[in-house]
N, C-alpha and C positions, 0 to 999 in steps of 0.2 A: 548451625547458628549463623545468623546474618552478621557480616563483618564489613560490608561496603554498600554504598548506595547504588541503585540502578536508576535508569531514567524514569521508572515508575514513581520514584520518591521525589522527583523534582517538579516544581512549578515552572514550566518552561515558557508559557505564553508571553510573547513580547520581550523575552529575555535574550541577551546576546550570549551565545554559547561558543566557547573555544572548543572545537571538535578535533582532537588529535587522532589521526589514523595512520595506518601503515599501508600505503599503496605503492610501495617500492616494487615496480614491475620489471620483468625481463623485457629487454629491448631488442629490436633487429639491428644488428651491428652496422649494416650498410646504410640504413635510413634513419636510425634512432627512433623509429615509430614503436609503439607498444606492441610487443609480441604476444602478450597475454594480459587480459584485463580482469583476471579472476579476483585479485585483491580489491579492485574497485567495486566489483559486483558484490563482494562480501560486506561492504559498508553501507550499501544502499538501504537495507531495512531500517537501520538507525537514522540515516540521513532523511529518508522519507518521513519517518515518524516525527523527527524534530521539526521539519518544515510543516507537516500537517498540523502540528501542535503550535504553530505560529512562532517558532523561534527564529532568531537571526543567527545563522550558522556561519562561523568563521573556521574554515578547514585549515588545519596545520598538518603538514606532512613532509616527508623527505623522499629523495630518489638517490640511491647509491651514496657515494661519499667523495669529497674533493680528491682530484687526481685520477679517478677511475674513468674509463671510456664512456660509461653510461651515466655519468654525473651530469644531468641536464635539468632544465627548468621544469616546472610542473604545468606548463601551459597545455601540453598534450593530455595530461591527466585531467585537468579541468574540463577540457573539451570532451573527452570520453565520458567523464562523469555526467556531464550535461546530456549527452546523447542517451546514456543508459537511464538516467533519471527522468528525462522528459521535461526537465526544468533547467533553465540556464544557471550554471555555476560560473560566476564571473572570476576570471583569473586576475590577480593583482600582483604585479612584479615588485613587491615590497613586503616587508615583514611588520615593522612598527614605525616606519617613518611617516612623514606628513601625508604621503599618498595613501598608505594603508589606513591611517587614522581617519582621513576624510571619508574614505569608502565605508569603513565600519560605522562611523557616526551617522551616515546617511542611509544605512540599511533599513529596510522595512521588514516587519514580521513575515516569515515565509520565504525569505531570500537567503541565498548562500553565496559565499565567496571563497576562493582558495588562494591563500597567500603563497609567496614564492618558496622555493626549496629551503626548508628551515636550516639545513646544514650549510647554507651560505652564511649563517650567523656565527661569528667567532665565539667559541665557548660552548656552542650547542652540544658538541660531542665530548666535552670534558666530563670525566667521571666524578661526580660529586653527590652530596646528599640532597635530599629534598629541600632542606632549609637553605643550604648554600646556593642551590640553583634558583630558589625563590627570590634571591637578591639580584639576579641577572637582569640586564636591561630588557631583554625579550619578555620576561615574565612581568616585570614591573609595568612596562608600557602597555602590553596587551591586556593584562588583568585589570588595569584602570578603565578599560573600555568594555569589559565583559562582566557578566553576572555569574556564569557557571562554566564548569569545565567537564567535558565528557571524553572518556578514553575508549577507543576501539583498537588501539595499537598493540594487540596481543603479540604480533610478530616481532615487536621490538621490546616486549615487556621485560626482557632480561637485561636491558640497558638502563643505567642510571644517568640519563642525559637530560638536558635542560627542559625542553618542551615536553618530555615524557613524565617527569616527576616534579618539576618546579611549581606548576600551577596548583597542584593539590595542597600546597602549604598555605595558599592565600584565597582560594575560591572553593565554594561548595562543589564537590566533584563526584562523578558517578561513572560506572561502567556502562558502555553502550551495549546494544543487543549482541554484537559480535563478541565482545569481551565476555559478556555474560554466558553466551553459548559455549565458548571455549572452556571457561572455568567449570561450567556444569558438566560438559562431556568428559573432560579430563578428570574431574573429581569422581565421575562414575567409573572410570577405569582405574584410577590410582587409590582413591579413598574408600570406595565401597563397590568393588567389582563383584559381579555374580560369578560363581565358580562352577566348573573349571574356567580359569582365566589363563589365556595363552598370549605370550609376547613373541612376535617374530621380529628379530633384530638383524639387519643386514647393513649394507652400505660400507663405508670405509673408515669411519671414526671409531677405531678400536678402543682407544682410551675411554671414550664416553660409553661404549658398549659394556665395558667391564664394570663401570660404576652403576649403570642401569641394571645389569644382571644381578649384581650384588644387592642392590636395594630391593628390587621387586621379589627376589627369592627370600632374602633375609626377613623382610616384613610380611611375607606370605601374601603379597599382592598378586603374584603370578604363581600358578601351579607348575607351569612348564615354560621354558624359554627355548625357542627354536633359533639356532644360529645359522645364518645364511650369508651369502656374499663374502666380502673380504673379512668381515667379522667371523663368519663361519670357518673360513680358511685359517684364520689366526687361532681359533680354538682347536682346530685339528692339529695345528703345529704344537700347541700347548699340550695336546694329548700324546705327543711324540711322533706324529705322522710327518714324514719327510715329503714335502709337496713337490719339490723340484725347483731348480734355480730361478726360473722366470717367475713362478708364482710367489716364491718367497721374497724375491727382490721387490715386488710390488708392496709387500707388507713392511719392508724395512723402515719406512719413515716413522711409523708409530710403534713398531714391534720391538720395544726395548726389553732388556733383561728384567726390569721391574714389572712391565706389563705381562711378560711371559710367566713370571712367578705368580702374579695376581690371578691370571687366568687358570693356572694350574691349581691354585688354592681354591678357586670357585668350583672347579671340576671335582676336586677331592671332597669339598664340603657338601655339594648339592647333588652329586652323582647323576642319575638319569633324569633329574629335573631339567638338566641342560642337554638338549639334543643337538648333535652335530651331524653333518651329512654322512650318508653311508656310500654315496657315489657322487661323482662330479662330472661335468661336461668340459672337455678339453677343446681347444681351438686347433684343429688339425688342418692347417692350410686353408682356413675359411670354412671348413666343415665341422659340424658338431660331432664329437666322439665321446660317448658316455662310458666311463670306466669305474669299477668299484674302488674304494679307498685303498684296498690291498694292492692295487696295480700302481700305486704311487711309490716313488717319485716319478715324474714325467718331465721330459724336456719341453713339453707343450704347456702353454699357460691354461690355468683353470679359469673358465669364463661363466660358469653357472653351476647350480646344484644339479645333480643327476636326476633322471626321471624317476628312479626308485625312491630317492629322497623326496622329490616333489610329491609323489603319491603318498608316502608315509606321513609327511608333514601335513598334507591336505586332509588326511584322515583325522589327524589330531585337531586341527582347527575346526573341522566340520562338526566335532562333538563338543566344542567349547561354548560357554555362555557369554564370555567376553574375549574379544580378540583385539590386540593392538599391533599394528604393523608399521615399522619405521625402517626404511632402507630396502633397496632391491636385492634380489637373490642372485643376480648375475649382471652381465653387461647388456642392459636392456636396450641400448642404442642399436644393437644388432639383433634382428628378428630371431635368428637361430639360438641366441642365448637369453631370450626373454621367456623361455618356456617355464622356468621355475617360478619366476615372479608372477606370471599370468596364472599359473595353476593355483598358487597359494591365494591370490586375490579372488579368483573365481570360487574356490572352496569356501572362503570366508563369506562372501556376499550371498552365497547360496544357502548358508546356514541360518539358524535363528539367533545367532550371537549378536550382542551389542558390539559393533565393530567401529574402530577408529583408526585412521591412517594419518601420518604426518610426515613432514619433510618434503622439500621441493621435488627431489627425484621420484619419491614414492607417489606423490600426488600426480606428477606428470605421467607416470606409468599407468596409474589408474584411469586417467583421462584418455590415454592412448588406447587402453583396452576396453573403453566404453563401460566401465563399471564404477566410476567415481561416485555417481549419484545413488549407487546401491549400498554404499557404506553408511552406517548410522551417523557418522560424523567425520568430516574432513577438516583437520586442523590447519590453520593458516600459519602456525608457528614453525620456526626452524630451531634456532638457538633457544628461544623461549620454551618451546616444547621439550627440548632435551633437558633444560634446567629444571623444569617442573617435574619431569619424570625422575630426575636424580634427587629430587627433594630440596633443591636450592630455592631460596626465596626469590621472587621476581620483583625487582624494585618498583615497577609500575603498579603492580597489585598491592604491594606494601604501602605505597603512597596513597592509593585509594582507601586502604584500611585506616591510615592515619587521618585522612580527611574525614572519614566517617566518625572516628572517635572524637575528633575536635568538634564537629557539628553536634554530635550527641551530648557532648559535655557542656554545651552552652546553656 
């Protein structure tokens, strides 16, 4: 059932559109140049369509946050967007002052501008409701110059911040093509997956992993969850396996007594629907050493799932109809410990499954192994993706729904 507008529903021609995107890019620390422009590439389909349909597009975005080393202006982002788009995107070093207002008022249909880093605005990052943010100067001033609001900022959809949720209270608002793709793909994994459905959960956020495992198994979204990486090590610990001092020390930041009991409860409740490694790869002086779980504890750190586990888990995903992967299986920065992650990804993309990956490290790994474009969908979300999978409402999506209800009620 439809609960928000897309740009198919909007009369765009000649209209001024506030286009909120998430093009928060990784930078090269020495030069502050863009190290990866993937997030800019992801917004191009919507941007091209808006311009082709003769909209005047005002791009609003952020880069990092105040105080961080990569908190810079969006001038480089505008330049790169122009290069990729083949159409000039004018950078305006202002948000809603006289300079920005004059540029916006003089825009012609089919033109685009990018305003300065929206996090330069005091109050932008305050957590508040859609109605509260709608009273902010940023929203009041820019909405007076605009006709429509379009959101493609899925990567920030879990944040209730001013430019992300305030405009939906005062302007007709819609999801862009990227937002639409994200919600459709994740809905296919979470709301209506084809079975068997397998989740592969790795990385280091053990607290989130517990919540995801609980939800996807309790609601029968997933048939099996394969635990890898630090999350896999934590579940081995919950099973009573002594890993060794170095490996357990790495877990200590999130491995509380509460989390341990929660993981034990999940293992008791769901049994073999939660798969943990049967062997691991140790770092033996820079060399990979595969050992069975029975050989633990070890004074050597665990850096990957073992090859037997990789083969076993690869067999499971190869027979699945839906596969979701979030988090690497090992220390992928080192070639000798990327074996597990690479094997699982290759098995997934070689299958007939509808496959989705998400999370910065996971996507980077897929790019490195040259299989990124072989997944059915690659999510741009990090925190937003995690919240969606845990069943938490996403403020940006909820604001789009509220705008839809308001317009339909007129």
